[in-house]
N, C-alpha and C positions, 0 to 999 in steps of 0.2 A: 404200524400201523394207525398212526397218529395222524388226524385228517386236520381240516381246516381251524384256522385262529379266529378270533374275535373279529366282529370291525365294530367300531365304537359309536355306538345310538345311544340316545339317553332313553329313558324309559317312557313309556307311554300311560300315562295314570290317571284312570278313572274317577273324577273327581265327582261325579253328581250322581252317580249308580247309588239307588238304595240295596244297604248291605245287610245281611243276616250276622245277628250276633248274639251272644251269650248274655243273661241277666249278670252273670258274674265277671265282666267284662272279656277283652279280648285274651286269645291265646297267649299265654305268658305275661301278661300284662294285668295287675292286682287282681289276679286270679284267687278266687275264695279258697282260704287256706283251711283244710280242714284239719281236726285234732290227729296228730301223730298215730294215735290208733286205728285209726280208720285207713292208714298208709301200709297196714300190715299184706296187702295183698290186692291185686286189678280186678279179682273174682269179684270183690264186694261190689264194684263199680257197676252201676247200671241194674241194679237188682229191682225186681217190680214191686219190692215191698220200701222203696227209698222213694224218697221225694224226685218227683222226674222234672223239675221245671228246670233244674241244672243243664236240661238237654232241650230246652224250649229256646226258637227263635225270634228275635224282634224284628221290627223294621229300622230300629234306631240305627245309626251309623255307627263304624267302628271309630274308636280314638286313636287308631294306630295311623302315622305319619310314613308315607314312601319313602326310602332313602333316594338321595339325586345320586343316580348311576349314572357313569361312563363308562364305557368299555365292560372288561369281564366283572361278572358279579359274583364277589368273594366275602363270604362269611367265615363264620364258625363250622367246621364239619359236623356232623351227629351221629359218628359211631362211637357205639359204647365200649369201652376198653376196660377189662376188669382184672388185675393183676391176682385174683385168687380165683380166675377160672368162671365154672359154671355155678360155682356155691356161693361168689360175691354179687352175683347180678342184681339180685333181691335187695342187698344193701344199697345199693344206686338207685333202684326204685324208690325207697322211703327215705334217701338223702337229697331227692331231686330238687335241684333249686329253679331251674327254669320252668316247670309247673308243678307247684307243688300241690300236693293232693289228687292231681291228675284227673279235674273234675271234668275235663271237657272231653276225654277219651272214654270211649264205649266199648266194653268185651266183647267178642263178636257174637258169644254163644246169648246175649240178651240185648242185643241188637234188632229193635223193632220199628214200624213206621211211625212211629209217634219219637222217634230220633231224629226224623229227617223235618225239614221247616214245612210251615203251614202251605200249602198249594202245591208240594212236592212230595206227599206222601202217598206214592205211587206204586202199584204191586210190582211192575214192570223195572223201576228204579231200585224197589227193595231188593229184588231177587238179584240183580245187575251187582251191588253191594257186595251181597252173600257171596255170589261165585266167584268174585274178586277177592274175596277174604279167601274163599277155598284155596285159590291158585296161591295167596302171599304164603312166604315162606322168609326164615329167619336163617340169616347166614353167620356162620361162624368161621373166622382166619384164625391161624395159630402160627402166621408167620410175615414179618415184612419183607418184601422184596429190596435188595440191596439196589435195585436200580431205580428206585422211587427216585423223581427229582426233588433237589431240596428248596426248588420254589414252583408254583405254578407259572405256567407259559407265559411270559412275555411281563413279571411282576416280581416283585420282592416278598410275595404274599408266602409265607412258608406252605409246602406241600407235607399235607397231614401222612404220619408217622416214615418220614425220610429219614435215613440215617440210624435205625431203629432196626436192624436186620439179626442184630445178636438178642433182641427179647422174644420171647416166645409167649405173650399175655395173649389171652384171648380177645379177638376183637367181636362185634357182632353188627351187621346189618340190617335189613331189609331188602326181600326180594319178591319177583312173581314168576309163577309158570307162564309159559307160553310155548305152542307150537309142538304137540305132544306125538309122536308118529309111532307106531308097532312097525317091527321089520322080522323079518324071517328069512335065514341064510342069505342077509343082504340085500333081501328085497323088501321095500316100503309096503306095507299091510293094507293101510286104509283109503282116502279119499287122495288121489293124486297118484304119482308113480316116482318113483328113486330107487336108485340102488348105491349098496355103499362099497369101497374095494377091501373092506372085509366079510367075513361071512358068520362070525360069531361073537357074542356078547362080549363089550371091553370092559364091565365092571370090575372091582377089585376081588371079588369072589371069584369069576370068572379067569382072570388074568393069573390067578394061582391054581386054577383047576385043570386038571386031566380031559376033564369033559368039561367044557364049556358052554352055557345054551346057543342054541342056534334062533331062540326068538329072546328079542328084548325091545326095550321101548326108549327111545332118545327123545327129548327135550332142551328148551331152554330155559334158561333163568334170567331175568335183566335186573341189575344192581347197578350202582354205582363205582365207578371207576377206584376213588379214593378208598371202596370198601375193598375191591378185589382189584391188585393193579397189573397181575400177571400170571403168567402159569405157576411161577414158582410158588406165590401166593395159593393160585388156585389149588395146586397139588396138598395146599394144608387147610382145604376149606371142605367145610360138610356144610349141606343144607338139612334144616331142620323142617319138616310139614306137618300140616295140620294141628298143629301147636297152638289150639282155641282156648285152653285154660291150664291151667297149673299143674293140675292133676292127668292132662292127655297123654295116652302113649305115646314113645317117642319113636318115631320114625323119621328114617334120618337117608343121606344120598351123599354117598362119600368119595364118588367118582366124579369129577367135572373137570373141563379144560376150559380154558378162555377161547370163545369162538371171535370175538371183536372186541375192541377196546380203545376207548377216544379220551385223553386226559380233558382238552378243552371242554368236549360236551360232557363230560363226568357221565359215561355211558359204558358200562361193563357188557357184555351178553357171554355167559356161561354155558357150555353144551355140557348135560350130563344123560346118564344113564342107567337103568335100571332092568333086571330080567327078572323081578317079583313080579308074577301075573297079575295079583292081586291089585299090587299098588299101579303097576303100570295101565291096568284096565281103569281102574278108578280115575287116575290123572287123564286120559282117553275122554272120559265121557263129561269130568269136571271142564274140560277145555272146549268141548263141543257144544255144552249148556251154555258156557261163556259165549261162542259165537253168534248162539240164536239171541240170547239175552241181547246182546251188544247192538244187534241191526235192531231190535223194537226200540231200546233206548235214544240210540242215535237218531232215528227218523223221528221220534216224538220229540226232542229237546233241540235239535238241532238250530231250529229259525230263532231260537228264545236264549239261544248261551250265551248271544252278548249282553243280554239284561241281567241274567240270574245270575251268571257266573259261579254256580254251584261250582266246589271243588272238595272230593274226600280222599282220605290217604288211609289204607288198612296197612300196620305196620307193628314190630314187635319194641316198644319201647322198652329202654334199658335192656334187651333180651328176654323180657318177660313175654308173657303169651299177648296174644293177637287184638288188637285193638283198632276200632274204628274212630276216625275223626271227622268233621264235616266243618265247611267254612267258605271262604271266596278266594278266588283270586283276583290280584289286585293290579298290578302289572305287567307288562308285557315288554321284552327287550329283544329288538332285532338283533341278529348275530350273523345274520346274512340271507342268502337266497330262501325265503321257504322254511325257515328257521329260527326260531327265537324261545326265549326262556322266559319264567314267569315268576312273580310273586304271589303269596298269598298267606292268608290268615288261620288255613286251617292247620289244628295243633299237630307238631311233632316234639321228639324227645331225643337223647342220645338213643341211638338203636334202630332211629327213622332211617338213617341213611338209606340209599338206595330204594327206597319203597316206591310205589308205582303212583303217580299223581293223577288224579282221575278228573279232569273238566268234563261235566257234563255236557252235552251237545258234542264233544269234538270226535273227532274219527281215532278210531285206537286199532287201527288194521294191522300193523307192524310194531316191531319192537323199536323202531326209532321213535320213541314218544317218552314222557317226559320221567324221571326217577327224581326223587326228593334229595337235594344235594347237600341243603344247611339252613343256615337262621342267620338273619342282620341284628346288629344293633336296636334298629327300631322296632323289632318285635316282630316284622314280617319274617316267615321262611321263603326259602327260593329252591327252584329245580336245577336240572342240569338242562340240556339244549334237545328241544324234538324240531320234528320235521313236520310243517304245516304249510 
């Protein structure tokens, strides 16, 4: 189910736009390094009692130079691998070389209007970022498929985690919940109509039960293909939801399958299920709220999107608790009709692969949108392919 390949075109670099930036310089470039004692936990970042100047935007231009790109845009993936499993993730957070101190990441629980650029401290935009955060999940994978290719298509660039099927190390990325639907006896219960070929829940608990539930919720999660490659890996994938702080209750989904995967676009769509009534209804309400806020924000910022280029990402850096980062997109690389990928200054780290890349004023109606794919030597980050 692998689709079109890239058509070679140069990026269109916007050189005259007014960029937002942080006083500590750009993401990953000469970032202010905190004392190691301050790196113990993401939960201390963004606290109301600390100096918030590190999140203040100015109108100075970024010092980042765009890569000269032709053809596939490939850099370093940002999946976090941990030989010691969950217990070692904090070690990678503390020892991070890309963003020492993580001063440009804001914990979702302490994210406020003042963390947005002047002129964009808007309640609808704030609500939009918060609901995107609600729907963001950590993607945990403990298997590398033997079917992973050795190289990216039509390149000699090694493909992540190829020839590693014997290893069972934990890999973490990020993803986002989309399109939540309730079913009863195989009939869709919410807006719209649909019927399944099955009449009982297919979660792991129900599969092993003599009395599986006849009521369940299905939803999809978008992530990167290099995070979850196929059904072999999906069968060893767990999603952690609502991981907003280090002491958050563990809420997880352990039954997923691949609905769609594309190596060139670096887009993987996972089909997920739960018969937990509380969880199912909570996800449905969050998704309905997302759709309502999306319409407001899209209508408000569509006309100015090419000027401000505001871009934000909610992800799980190093597999730790959920963080918000804000920046701008820089280049747009056309890879086919109505298909593009972007570079951006918005901060990411290992563990951010697969996170949704939100460009303010752009449509977000389907799951054929941008996921975070990797990082370039220039300091810019880049997405997979979206449809525009």
